[in-house]
C-alpha positions in Angstrom: -1.0 1.6 -3.4 -0.6 -0.8 -0.6 -0.2 -0.4 3.2 3.1 1.4 3.3 2.4 3.9 0.6 -1.0 4.7 2.1 0.6 5.3 5.5 3.4 7.4 4.0 1.0 9.6 2.0 -1.4 9.8 5.0 1.5 11.1 7.2 2.4 13.7 4.5 -1.3 14.8 4.4 -1.6 14.9 8.2 -4.5 12.3 7.8 -5.5 9.5 10.2 -3.1 6.6 9.9 -5.7 4.3 11.3 -8.3 5.4 8.8 -5.9 5.1 5.8 -4.7 1.7 6.9 -8.1 0.3 7.8 -10.0 1.5 4.7 -10.1 -1.9 2.9 -11.8 -3.4 5.9 -14.7 -0.8 6.0 -17.7 -0.7 3.7 -20.2 2.1 3.2 -20.2 5.6 4.6 -17.4 5.7 7.2 -18.9 8.8 8.8 -21.7 6.7 10.2 -19.5 4.7 12.5 -16.1 6.4 12.9 -14.8 9.7 14.2 -14.3 12.4 11.6 -10.5 12.1 11.4 -10.7 8.3 10.9 -13.6 8.5 8.4 -11.7 11.2 6.5 -8.7 8.9 6.4 -10.8 6.1 5.0 -12.1 8.3 2.3 -8.6 9.6 1.5 -7.5 5.9 1.0 -10.4 5.3 -1.3 -9.7 8.4 -3.4 -6.1 7.5 -3.6 -6.9 4.0 -4.9 -9.1 5.4 -7.6 -6.6 8.1 -8.6 -3.7 5.7 -8.7 -5.5 3.1 -10.8 -6.3 5.9 -13.3 -2.7 7.2 -13.6 -1.2 6.8 -17.1 1.9 5.3 -15.6 0.0 2.7 -13.7 -2.1 1.8 -16.8 1.3 1.4 -18.6 2.6 -0.8 -15.8 -0.5 -3.0 -16.1 0.3 -3.6 -19.8 3.6 -5.2 -18.8 1.7 -8.2 -17.3 1.1 -11.4 -19.3 -2.5 -12.3 -20.4 -2.6 -15.0 -17.6 -1.8 -12.5 -14.9 -3.3 -9.3 -16.3 -6.5 -9.7 -14.2 -4.5 -9.6 -10.9 -2.1 -6.9 -12.1 -3.7 -4.2 -10.0 -3.2 -6.2 -6.8 0.3 -7.1 -7.7 1.1 -3.5 -8.6 -0.1 -2.3 -5.2 2.5 -4.6 -3.6 5.2 -3.6 -6.1 4.7 0.1 -5.4 5.3 -0.6 -1.7 8.5 -2.5 -2.6 9.9 0.5 -4.5 8.9 2.9 -1.8 10.6 0.7 0.9 13.7 0.2 -1.3 14.1 3.9 -2.0 12.7 5.2 1.3 15.5 7.6 2.1 15.2 9.3 -1.3 11.6 10.2 -0.4 11.9 10.7 3.3 15.6 11.4 4.1 15.0 12.6 7.6 13.4 9.4 8.9 14.4 5.8 8.4 11.8 3.3 7.4 12.3 1.5 10.7 11.6 4.8 12.6 8.5 5.5 10.4 7.2 2.0 10.9 7.7 2.2 14.7 5.9 5.5 14.9 3.0 4.3 12.8 2.7 1.2 15.0 2.7 3.3 18.2 -0.1 5.5 16.8 -2.3 2.7 15.4 -2.0 -0.1 18.0 -3.8 1.8 20.9 -6.8 2.3 18.6 -7.3 -1.3 17.4 -9.8 -2.5 20.0 -12.8 -0.9 18.2 -11.7 -2.0 14.7 -12.9 -5.1 12.7 -11.4 -8.4 13.9 -9.7 -9.2 10.5 -8.0 -5.8 10.7 -6.8 -6.5 14.2 -5.4 -9.9 13.1 -3.6 -8.2 10.2 -2.0 -5.7 12.6 -0.9 -8.4 15.0 1.1 -10.1 12.2 2.2 -7.0 10.2 3.9 -5.2 13.0 5.4 -8.3 14.6 6.9 -9.5 11.3 8.1 -5.9 10.4 6.5 -6.1 6.9 7.5 -2.6 5.8 11.2 -3.1 6.5 11.1 -6.4 4.5 9.2 -4.9 1.5 12.5 -3.6 0.2 13.6 -7.2 -0.5 12.4 -8.3 -4.0 12.1 -12.0 -2.8 9.7 -10.9 0.0 7.2 -9.9 -2.7 7.2 -13.5 -4.0 6.3 -14.7 -0.5 3.6 -12.0 -0.2 2.0 -12.8 -3.5 2.1 -16.5 -2.8 0.5 -16.0 0.6 -2.3 -13.9 -1.0 -2.9 -16.5 -3.6 -3.2 -19.3 -1.0 -5.7 -17.4 1.0 -7.8 -16.5 -2.0 -7.9 -19.3 -4.5 -9.7 -17.2 -7.1 -6.6 -15.1 -7.2 -4.2 -17.9 -7.8 -2.6 -16.0 -10.7 -1.0 -13.8 -8.1 1.6 -16.6 -7.7 2.6 -16.2 -11.3 2.6 -12.4 -11.3 5.9 -12.4 -9.5 7.5 -13.3 -12.8 6.0 -10.2 -14.4 7.6 -8.1 -11.6 11.0 -9.6 -12.0 11.0 -9.5 -15.8 9.9 -5.9 -15.9 11.6 -4.6 -12.8 13.5 -1.7 -14.3 10.4 -0.4 -16.3 8.2 -0.7 -13.2 10.7 1.1 -11.1 11.0 3.9 -13.6 7.2 4.3 -13.7 7.1 4.5 -9.9 9.6 7.3 -9.9 7.4 9.3 -12.3 4.1 9.1 -10.4 4.9 8.7 -6.7 6.6 12.2 -6.3 3.4 13.7 -7.8 1.3 11.8 -5.2 3.6 13.0 -2.4 3.2 16.6 -3.6 -0.6 16.2 -3.6 -0.5 14.7 -0.1 1.7 17.5 1.2 -0.7 20.1 -0.3 -3.6 18.1 1.2 -5.3 17.8 -2.1 -5.6 14.0 -2.2 
């Protein structure tokens, strides 16, 4: 899961949006440095990452990648899942547009940024200003995202080429997403993630 899915599931689970969004920027035991709600959100994010990677549908999705992009498939899939969530947002959350959800998340997270790691603050400055979530629904945006990630981290250069795996297997990936994401939503709503 990437940023949008983590925030969506956090909202369903009534978990800290800040903790769930910030988790990749925090190492070690979050309870040593963060309030209980934020630390619990960080831990929920970590559990969700482990659970998602182990899902049979996600393992099948990874098999759709070519040998030269297989190593970066988990990263690409995280972005792909956000694309499908954004594209079909109203099927999953009919009472709230993606723009409304994004604005509410921004209002909740931004006042809490001062005490967070600098790289996380920088991410937020760009993410909210450029309205990432609303643009995730556009397939071409994923190409830009993957290219950007590849340029910032040269050892992940294969991310550039993984866009081809996304476009060539679009229908299969979308079908797999529709199998597992509703289950994750049910777990989040039941607060069992």
